[in-house]
C-alpha positions, 0 to 999 in steps of 0.5 A: 210538366218539366220542360226538356232541351233538344236539337231539332235534327229533322221534320217528318211532317207538319206536326212531327220532329225528330229531336236529338240530344244536345249532349249526344247527338246519336240519342234521338227520339220522334216528337209530335205536336199536341191536339193537332194533325198535318197532311202526310207525305208518302212514297206512294203520293203526298197528301195535298199541302203535305210538303208545304206543311212540313216546309213551314215547320222545317224552314223554322226549326231545323238545326235549331235548339228547342224546348219542348214539354211532353203533354201525353204519350199514346200507350200503344206506340209510345209517341209523345205529344206536346208543345215546343218553343224556340229561343225566339219565343216561337211556339208550336203548334200555335204558329203553324195552326195560325199560318193555316198549316195545321188542323186542330184534331176533332177529338182533341180535348174529349178526354182532356180534363186539365184546364190548361190544356182545354184553354190551349185547344180553345186558343188553337181552334180560334186560330184555326177559324181565322186561317180559315177565314183568311184562306191561309195554308191548308185552306187556300184552295184545292191547288196544294198538290205536288207530283212527286217522282222517285226515279229519273225516268230515262235520258230526257231528265239528264238532257234537260237538266245537265249542268243546271243548278236547281233548289233542293232539300236533303231528305235523308243522309245514307252515307257521306257521299250518298243522299236522298235528295228532293229537287224542286224543279217545278211548282207542281212536280218534284223529283226525289232521287238518290244522289251521289256527291260529285267528285268524292267518295267516303268510307262506307256506313254500317249497313245489313245484307238484306238477304242473309240479315248479317251486318256489315261493319262501317269502314273507318270514319264512315259514321263520322263522315255521314254525321259531318254531312247530316249535321249540315245538310239534313233537311236544309235547302241546298243548291243541287248542280246536276253534272250526270248520272252514275253507271247504276242510273243514280244522279250525280250532282254538287251539293252547295251549301250557303257556305260552300261545296259540302264535297270540299269540306269533306276532303278538307277534314279527311273524310272523303277521297276524290272520285276519279270516275266523277272528274269528266262530270266536273271538268274544271270544278275538279281542281278545287276538290283535288286541292282540298284533298292535297290540303288534308293529306299535308295535314295528315288528317284522318283518312290520310294520317299515314300519308307519306309524300312522294320522295320522287324529285318531279322537277323537269329534266331535259333528255332526248328520246332515243327509242319507242318501245310501245304505245306508252313506253319510250327510252330517254337519254339524259345529258350525261348519256344514261338512258332509262326507260319511262312510261307515260303517267296515267295513260296505257297504250293499246293492249294486245288482249283488248280486241278493240285496241289491238289493231291500234298498237302500231298506230300508237307506236307510229304516232309516238315515233313521228312526234318524239324519236330523237327529239329533246323533251322535258321529263317530269317524273311522277312516281314509279310502276311496280314490277310485274310478271312481264315487266320490271319496275319503271318510272312513270313521268309527265313528258312534254315536247314543245310545251305539249303533253305527250300523253295528253296528245295520245289520249285526244287522238284515240291511241291511249286510254287513261288508267283507273288508279286505285284511290291511294295511288299517287304515282299519277299525272298531275293533269289526271282530270284533263286526261279523263276529259280528253278520253270522254271527248275522244269517245264522243268523236269516236277517234282511234280505238273508240271508233269501233273500226280497225286501222289499215294495216301496213303489211311489208313484204320482207324482200331480204328473205331470199335472194330471189325477192332481193333480185326482183326488188333491187332493179326498182330501187337501184333506179331511184334516188334518196328513196324514203324509209324508216330504220326499223331495226339496227343489226350491227353498226353497218347492217339495218332493217329499213321499211319503205312505205311507199313500196310496202317492203322491208329490206336488210340494208348493208352500208356500202364501202364500210365494214363495221366490226361484229357486235355481240350476239343475243346470246351472252356467249356470242361474243363480238369484235372489238368496237362492234358493240360501240358501232351498234350503239352509235347506229341505235342512237343515230338511226334506230326509228328515225325517218332515213333516205337510201341509195341502193346499189346492188344486193349481196349473196344473201339478199341484203341490199348494199347502199347508202343510209342518210339520216337527216340527209347526212351519210351514216357510213361516213359518221361511223367511219369518222368515229373510228367504228368502221373501216373503209373497204376501198374497192367496194367504196370505189364501186359505190362511188363514195370512196373519196368521202369515206377515205377522207372520213377514215383519215380523220379517224386515224389521226385522231386515234379513234375507236379501231385506230386507237393504236394506228401507226402511219408508218404501217398504213400502206403495208396494213392496206396491202395485206388487208386487200386479198382478204377482201375480195378474190377480184383484188389486185393481188399476186401471189409470189410463192405457192403457199405450203398449207397442207391440211388432212380433210374429208369431203362431206358434201358437194353442193349443186354449184360444185363447191365442196364442203370439207372438214379438217381431220384433227382436233376438230374432228375429234372434238366434233365426234365427242360433241356429237355423241353428247349432242345426240344423247341430249336430243334423246331425252324427252325433257329437251324436245321443245320446239322453237319459241319464235319464228327463226330468222336467217342466220339463227343456228338451230338443232335440226334432224337430218331426214336421211339418217333421223340424227340430230345435227347443228344447223344454221337457217339459210333462208325462210318460207314464211308462208309455208313455215319451212326453212332451208338449213345447213348442216354447219359441221358437213355443209349439206342442206335440206328444207325443214318445217319450223315445227321440227326445229329445235333451239341450239343449246348454248353448250353446243354452239359455235363458241363450244365448237366452231362449225367444221364444214369449210366451203371450198372450191377446187382450184383452177377447175371449172365444172360443166355448165350443162346441168346434165354434165354437171350432175355427172361431174358431181357423182364423179367427185363423190365416187373418187372422194367418198369415205376417204381421208385426203390432203387438201393444199389451200392455195388461197383463202378468199375471206370476203366470199368465205371460200377456200381454194384447194388442190386435193390429194389421196395420200394412199395413191402412188405419187400422191403429192405430185401435181400429176396425181391430184384429184383436181387433175383427175377430174379435168382428165376424165372430162368432168371439168376444165381449166377456167379460160379467165383467171382472177388475179391471184390464179394468174400469180407466177407461183401456180404457172406449173400447176396450171400448165399440167392441168392444161395437159390433163384437159387436152388429154380428156378432149382428144379422148372425147371424155365426159363433157368432151364427148362431142368435141371441142368446147369453149366454156367461159 
């Protein structure tokens, strides 16, 4: 009989091999030893000594070349039986029978005619008899039963064995990363369970879908990875380090071959990728696997043959954090002053759409603000985050401050989660495994978003929302010095939103004693004043999101708090003035008590020709200050030597409840307004333009509003908001009247109709030298009288004084169609006083006391005497002494 040669791939039992061709390993056959039998291994329970019998043969033969001879074949199954011999001369079945691990079949030789075969059977019976006598193997007694459990059986297994290294035998290789392992945990009990190789994932092998029988082909290198593992591990005894259990309940373990961790070898050959989900199981043992994968990438082996190294320069660069955008995103400025947005590598701040995370968004942002804002950091760019529908592409980087990794601190505190990257995503943090471990620890300790609780939300009441709220709060804040706060937003170089945590309020702070140029608006068409953007940029750079202190002195007419802002104990008003990005308003500065400091800073800016003062001429300084004074305040020290001859055609569009009037100038503006309003009404009749406001309106926003009385759309500005009722008080900017409108009935003001297209046509005016009654009843009658003599008429206004600070023009009004119209005696101001619905003020502003107006005042006082003597209007009960 001819001898054949093969390699022993595996041993099924004490009497049966699986052999593979030396030249074609995929060619396999099952071969059994002749004339003998061994106890059987079964999933339903092994026969006594089945495992020990198999182990004897496995230990001697697996992985070795063997010479075998076929003695006979069973016709029905085609199974071949015969003898085998190792290269060292060991023969089978003789060696196994001698050791007592095989029994000679009772029917052996009954049908055998060959003398050689009969002689062999006799020899085997002799060996079996000797083994019985010596109590070897199967004949050693009744203790050969080993219990085999085919599942882990619950959490008790992991609690007992996690972290321990045990002996095992790999019974089957399903794929490059999935094995059937027999764990030899005790002498009397083994666990035979599906095991995932810790730390790696290999391509899948071909498999059949049991539901439809369709074969799913193998992924590239899947079969090669399985063959790689089979040739090294199948039926080898190995060390199994138990590290965890997968979400599907499968054991996760490191498989340690005598030459090392099989996972490392697979990675080095490019037959596997690191499995991030196992990182927390392995801890520090993940690092060698990452290094092995990088080795394969560098060599472009198999799975990594198309690998392209990252082009980013990951050298550390120094920068300053200028803004915290969110719980995982910051803006940094480098040494050259350039700013860029950075997302922290591999971490994600709390997401708005996740119920367990959303409440922690502000907490995460505040954590970063306290750690980073204004601080020097080191930035190492790890890659880029691709653009999405909501975000532009941006760099992802590792950021450290004072040697501490910020992303890691976020994860440790439960303020962020770790991103699960795609297997081919290399734009990740270099300490990715450390981040995963930190996240697992934060989960165990129930920190932050893992706590199952929401943080205490700090709600801030907006006390600048209305003048009434501001008046209530100003008394509390003005009594305190250096009130701690946070700069939440910079509206301009001198206007800020400040949070006061201990008071639970937020307010608009206007810097006392200075005026910064207006910054450009959010709409590109709303242009700012020269150096307005530079002033805002400086405010953002030095103040935004910083801890601060404020001193409050007063409030303005719209609810803003006038005061001083200190960042790092330094007055920002002084910094702004010193950089030439704001001018000093001397009267206000004197009132606030910081005039000396600010004027000195302004002088330094002038001398250095900075910003606003780039064209400063010292010789004109005194003259400019004198001219600027009356425009700043009606109470300033100013007199008028000659009465202005500023006459304009006007109409009265509204009389406010305080007696002030709103006027429109007749001329180009009126014609332009009529044209604009025709287009405006047509625009809003179009159903495609009926969209409401996208966001909550803010005081000062321009909107389109439908006037209740005539149902027409007009341009308007938000004066104040009732955020609870979602109602706004709007001012119709071309007519001056006001009313309250629900937010839902407002529309955005299209750019083609904004104040850049046509400035607001309503001018806020006050009747010169006329004080209306203080009594509500008389005041109402006075307003009705003004309507009576002005409504529907084209009039002439003499603009006596324009107070640019208060935004009020003081006018004397004439009716051009009345006789002697331009004489003082025929002014409507005089008619109002003469009818008893006004009086000449007892206290004059400085400009009102000017000699230029003496004759006008004299005639108005004559009219007052006429009304008083005749007991007209508010004089009906006699002399009044109103102030």
